[in-house]
C-alpha positions as CSV (number, residue, x, y, z in Angstrom):
1,M,35.1,-32.5,0.4
2,M,31.8,-30.8,-0.3
3,N,30.8,-34.2,-2.7
4,T,31.2,-36.2,0.5
5,F,29.7,-33.9,2.9
6,V,26.0,-34.1,0.7
7,E,26.5,-37.8,0.4
8,N,26.6,-38.4,4.1
9,V,23.6,-36.1,4.5
10,R,21.6,-37.7,1.8
11,R,22.5,-41.2,3.5
12,K,21.2,-40.0,7.0
13,I,18.4,-38.7,5.1
14,E,17.4,-42.2,3.6
15,A,18.2,-44.1,6.7
16,K,15.7,-41.8,8.8
17,T,12.7,-41.9,6.1
18,P,11.1,-45.5,6.5
19,T,10.3,-47.2,3.2
20,K,6.5,-48.0,2.6
21,K,5.7,-51.5,2.2
22,T,3.0,-52.4,0.1
23,D,1.3,-55.8,1.0
24,G,-1.4,-55.7,-2.1
25,K,-4.2,-54.2,0.2
26,P,-5.9,-51.4,-1.5
27,K,-5.2,-47.9,-0.4
28,K,-7.9,-46.5,1.4
29,P,-9.3,-42.7,0.3
30,K,-8.3,-40.1,2.6
31,H,-11.3,-37.9,3.5
32,P,-10.9,-34.1,3.4
33,K,-10.8,-32.5,6.7
34,K,-14.6,-31.1,7.7
35,K,-13.9,-27.0,7.9
36,F,-15.6,-25.7,10.7
37,V,-18.6,-23.5,9.4
38,D,-20.2,-21.1,11.7
39,D,-23.9,-20.9,11.2
40,D,-24.2,-17.1,11.8
41,D,-21.5,-16.1,9.3
42,T,-23.4,-13.6,7.2
43,G,-20.3,-12.9,4.7
44,P,-17.3,-10.8,4.4
45,G,-16.0,-9.5,7.8
46,V,-14.1,-6.1,8.4
47,V,-11.2,-5.5,11.0
48,Y,-9.7,-1.9,11.5
49,I,-6.0,-1.6,12.6
50,G,-4.8,1.5,14.5
51,H,-1.1,2.2,15.8
52,I,0.6,0.9,12.6
53,P,4.5,0.9,13.1
54,H,6.4,2.4,10.7
55,G,7.6,0.0,7.9
56,F,4.5,-2.5,8.4
57,Y,2.8,-1.6,5.1
58,E,0.4,-3.1,2.4
59,K,2.7,-5.6,1.2
60,E,3.9,-6.6,4.9
61,M,0.3,-6.0,6.4
62,K,-1.2,-8.4,3.5
63,K,1.3,-11.1,3.9
64,Y,1.2,-11.3,7.9
65,F,-2.9,-11.2,8.1
66,S,-3.5,-13.7,5.2
67,Q,-2.6,-16.3,7.8
68,F,-5.7,-15.6,9.3
69,G,-7.3,-16.4,6.1
70,K,-8.3,-15.2,2.5
71,I,-8.3,-11.1,2.5
72,N,-10.9,-9.5,-0.1
73,R,-10.1,-6.1,0.2
74,F,-7.1,-4.2,1.8
75,R,-6.8,-0.3,2.6
76,L,-3.7,1.4,4.3
77,A,-5.1,5.2,5.1
78,R,-2.3,7.2,3.5
79,S,-2.1,11.1,3.3
80,R,-3.0,12.5,-0.2
81,K,-0.6,14.9,0.1
82,T,2.8,13.0,1.3
83,G,1.7,9.5,0.8
84,K,2.5,8.6,4.3
85,C,0.6,6.3,6.2
86,K,-2.0,7.7,8.7
87,G,-1.8,5.0,11.0
88,F,-4.4,3.0,10.4
89,A,-5.9,0.4,8.0
90,Y,-9.0,-1.9,7.0
91,I,-9.0,-5.4,6.2
92,E,-11.9,-7.3,4.5
93,F,-12.0,-11.0,5.2
94,K,-13.4,-13.6,3.2
95,S,-15.3,-14.8,6.4
96,E,-16.6,-12.8,9.4
97,A,-15.8,-15.4,11.8
98,V,-12.3,-15.5,10.5
99,A,-12.1,-11.4,11.1
100,K,-13.3,-11.7,14.4
101,I,-10.9,-14.3,15.4
102,A,-8.0,-12.3,13.7
103,A,-9.3,-8.8,15.6
104,E,-9.5,-10.9,18.9
105,A,-5.7,-12.5,18.1
106,M,-4.1,-8.8,17.0
107,N,-5.8,-6.7,19.3
108,N,-3.2,-5.2,22.1
109,Y,-0.3,-7.2,20.0
110,L,3.1,-5.6,20.1
111,F,4.4,-4.9,17.2
112,F,7.5,-3.2,16.3
113,E,7.8,-1.5,19.9
114,K,3.7,-0.3,19.0
115,I,0.7,-1.9,20.5
116,L,-1.7,-2.7,17.5
117,K,-5.1,-1.6,18.1
118,C,-7.6,-4.3,16.0
119,E,-11.3,-4.2,16.1
120,F,-13.9,-6.2,14.5
121,V,-16.3,-3.7,12.4
122,P,-19.9,-4.8,12.1
123,A,-21.2,-4.1,8.4
124,N,-23.6,-1.8,9.5
125,E,-21.2,0.6,11.3
126,L,-18.4,0.2,8.6
127,H,-18.5,3.4,6.6
128,P,-19.5,3.2,2.9
129,N,-16.0,4.8,2.1
130,A,-13.7,2.7,3.9
131,F,-12.2,1.1,0.9
132,D,-12.3,3.7,-1.4
133,G,-8.8,4.1,-3.3
134,W,-8.0,0.9,-1.9
135,K,-6.3,-0.1,-5.1
136,G,-4.0,3.0,-4.9
137,K,-4.8,6.6,-6.2
138,I,-2.6,9.0,-7.8
139,L,-1.3,11.3,-5.4
140,S,-1.5,14.6,-5.5
141,S,2.1,15.4,-5.4
142,E,2.5,12.9,-8.3
143,R,-0.3,14.7,-10.1
144,N,1.7,18.0,-9.7
145,R,4.7,16.6,-11.1
146,M,2.9,14.8,-13.9
147,K,1.5,18.4,-14.9
148,Q,4.6,20.1,-14.4
149,N,6.4,17.7,-16.5
150,A,4.1,17.7,-19.3
151,V,4.9,18.5,-22.6
152,K,3.6,21.9,-23.1
153,S,1.8,23.0,-26.5
154,E,2.7,26.2,-28.4
155,E,-0.4,28.0,-27.1
156,D,0.8,27.2,-23.7
157,L,4.3,28.3,-24.4
158,I,3.0,31.8,-25.7
159,K,1.1,32.6,-22.4
160,S,4.0,31.5,-20.2
161,K,5.9,33.9,-22.1
162,N,3.6,36.9,-22.0
163,R,3.1,36.5,-18.3
164,R,6.7,36.8,-17.8
165,M,6.9,39.6,-20.1
166,K,4.1,41.6,-18.3
167,R,6.0,40.6,-14.9
168,L,9.5,41.9,-16.4
169,I,7.4,45.4,-17.3
170,K,5.9,45.7,-13.6
171,L,9.1,45.2,-12.4
172,K,11.0,47.8,-14.7
173,S,8.3,50.4,-13.9
174,Y,8.4,49.6,-10.2
175,L,12.1,50.2,-10.3
176,K,11.8,53.5,-12.4
177,E,9.3,54.6,-9.7
178,K,11.4,54.5,-6.9
179,D,14.3,56.0,-8.6
180,I,16.4,52.4,-8.3
181,D,19.2,52.4,-11.0
182,F,19.4,48.7,-11.3
183,K,18.8,47.3,-14.9
184,V,17.3,43.9,-15.2
185,K,18.4,41.6,-18.1
186,S,15.6,40.1,-19.9
187,F,15.8,36.3,-19.8
188,I,12.8,36.1,-22.0
189,P,13.8,35.2,-25.6
190,L,12.5,37.9,-28.1
191,D,11.2,36.8,-31.2
192,D,13.4,37.0,-34.1
193,K,11.1,39.0,-36.8
């Protein structure tokens, strides 16, 4: 059944495609289309994008905006603490003309129930740190996790044990001072001597 279906589809496709006839004439060379180049194009152009909806992040945004032209740099602002999107981004296109077209086309565009706000940012108004961390920095939560999960040296373990011992002694003295009869069991391993 499948083979006959596939064969019928192939026949229909072959019937629709015209066959090329060669009359012995030399082929004309195809000339590439002339690209429109703006005379006042001074280099890369930057677009500010605001009101970014949830789920439309780096990967999706790069893919979507690459339809306008080549993207040099891209930065989605994220919280250093949580890593969540702050709702705005900067995209640097290879050409200033492309950036202007993209900003004009995407301004007030309804996207995932939010209206995108896109503005062209001239080079003289662009903050010098607008693209800092555009390749991604380590979040503070990740840094804390790495620090917490790091293998501790012998010296660090001794310091930690001493701190816990001081706290335990302080707690016992406080309880004794208040005449509270409560025995605190030591959870700190004692040195075997």
